[in-house]
N, C-alpha and C positions, 0 to 999 in steps of 0.2 A: 329806651327807644321803642320797645315793644308796645307801649300804650298809644303810640302815635299812628295815625292812618298812613297807608302807603303814600298817598299824595303829600301829606305833611313831611314825610321823610324825603320824598323827591324834592320838595321845595327847600328843605334844609341843605341838601347837596347843591342844588342849583344856585342858591344864594352865595355859595363859596367859590363859584367859578370867577376867576379874576377878570377884570376888563381886558379886552384884547385876546382872550382865550375862548375856546368853544369846546364842548364835549358832545357826546352822542347819547341818544335815548338808551341804547344798549349798554353804554359804559356806566350810566347811572343805575340801570337795572342790575348789572353785575355787581356794582359796589354795594347795593342793598341786598345782595344775596338772592336775587330773583332774576337770573340771567335771561329767562324766557319772557320777561315782562316789559320789553322795550316799548311795545304798543301802549301799554298802560302808562308808562312814563310820558308818552306823547299825549295821552288823554289828560294827564295831570297838567302838562304844559298848556293845553287848550283851556283848562279851567283856571289857570293861575291868575288870570286878569281879575277874577272876583276876590282875590285875597287882599286883605288890608295892607299888608306889607309888600313892597315891590319884589317881584320875582323876575330875574333877568332871563326870561324864557327865550329871548333872541339868541342867547349863547348856547342853545341846545339844538342840534341839527341831526340829520341821519348819519349813518356810518360812513357814507361817501362824501360827507360835507355839503349835502344838498339842503337848501332851506325849505324843507318839506312842510314846516309849520307856518310858513309866511301868510297863508290865507286866514289865519286866526288872529292876525294883527290888524288894527285899524289902518286902512290905507294899503295900497298895493305893494309899496316898496318899503314899508316901515321897518321890517326885520332887517333888510339889507342896509338901510340908512343907519340904524342903531349899531350894527356891526362895523360899518365903515367909520362911524364916529369914534370907534375904539381902535381904529387902525387895521381892521381886518379887510382884506381885499376880496370882493365878490364879483364874479362874472357869470352871467347866465344862470343865476340862482345857485351857484356853487362857490364854495370858499376856495380861493387860490392858496397854495401852500398849506393845505389842511393839516398835514402832519406837523408842521412847524407851530401852528397855533392850537393844536389839540391838547386839551387838559384832561388827564385821566384821573378820576377820583380815587381809583384803586392804588395809584402811585402817590398822589398828592395829599390824600387825607388819611389820617391814622385814627382808627377808632379808639 
């Protein structure tokens, strides 16, 4: 894993988030051993659309369940629509029952 860029490592984690679940930028950063790099995870999500393989960036939100990355998706409500198609309820750009649908890579993934 050390030969891969930080962004590539972020994408590997993001691809493992199951449909109907979300995680946060900080949770991914902590899983990668770089807890202070939540903003860098956000930058990786913003660049994810240029990857050949699909990255479910819509499943990554801020620590409060806010859709802070929604402006990087085509269309104003695309991020919310993708989440709702997976059964996640969103109101006023915030995930309802955030704790219930939160997926923590530190608990779910084993290196």
